[in-house]
C-alpha positions as CSV (number, residue, x, y, z in Angstrom):
1,M,-60.5,265.7,43.3
2,I,-64.1,267.1,43.2
3,D,-63.3,270.5,41.7
4,P,-61.5,269.0,38.6
5,W,-64.4,266.6,38.1
6,C,-66.9,269.4,38.2
7,A,-64.7,271.4,35.8
8,A,-64.4,268.5,33.4
9,H,-68.1,267.7,33.4
10,G,-69.6,271.2,33.7
11,G,-71.0,270.4,37.2
12,V,-71.5,272.9,40.0
13,R,-69.9,272.0,43.3
14,G,-72.5,271.4,45.9
15,E,-71.9,270.7,49.6
16,L,-69.6,267.9,50.7
17,L,-70.7,266.0,53.8
18,P,-69.2,263.2,55.9
19,M,-70.9,259.9,55.4
20,Q,-72.1,259.9,59.0
21,T,-74.0,263.2,58.3
22,V,-75.5,261.8,55.1
23,W,-76.7,258.8,57.0
24,E,-78.2,260.9,59.8
25,L,-79.9,263.2,57.2
26,S,-81.3,260.2,55.3
27,Q,-82.7,258.7,58.5
28,R,-84.5,262.0,59.4
29,W,-85.6,262.6,55.8
30,Y,-87.0,259.1,54.9
31,H,-88.0,257.6,58.3
32,N,-91.8,258.1,57.6
33,R,-91.9,258.1,53.8
34,L,-93.7,254.8,53.5
35,S,-96.4,255.8,56.1
36,A,-99.9,255.9,54.6
37,D,-100.4,259.3,56.2
38,Y,-97.1,260.9,54.9
39,R,-97.8,264.4,53.5
40,G,-94.4,265.9,52.8
41,R,-92.8,268.7,54.6
42,T,-93.0,272.5,54.3
43,A,-89.9,274.5,53.6
44,A,-90.0,275.6,57.2
45,Q,-90.0,272.0,58.4
46,V,-87.2,271.2,56.1
47,G,-85.3,274.2,57.3
48,V,-85.6,272.9,60.9
49,I,-84.1,269.6,60.0
50,F,-81.2,271.3,58.2
51,Q,-80.7,273.7,61.1
52,D,-80.8,271.0,63.7
53,M,-78.1,269.1,61.8
54,G,-75.9,272.1,61.5
55,L,-76.5,272.4,57.7
56,T,-76.6,276.1,57.6
57,S,-74.6,277.2,54.6
58,A,-76.3,278.9,51.6
59,F,-76.5,275.5,49.9
60,W,-79.1,274.4,52.5
61,Q,-81.3,277.6,52.4
62,M,-84.9,277.0,51.3
63,E,-86.5,279.4,48.9
64,G,-90.1,280.3,48.4
65,D,-93.2,280.0,50.6
66,P,-92.0,278.4,53.9
67,Q,-95.5,276.8,54.4
68,A,-95.8,275.3,50.9
69,P,-95.3,271.5,50.8
70,Q,-92.1,270.4,49.2
71,K,-92.1,267.8,46.5
């Protein structure tokens, strides 16, 4: 179902996740986004979130300076 859609629309298949995992990731990702002192995460901090959740395939690997804030 996904591969034919990607082929028809020129998309690249990313990572498929169960909805429960998406929900857990969104909670960890956005829980403090509205805080006045929110400053973003470094690639290293993002990597810890992904690792803790078992998101370890190449799709989830961060590139660049691990201490640079992510946008």
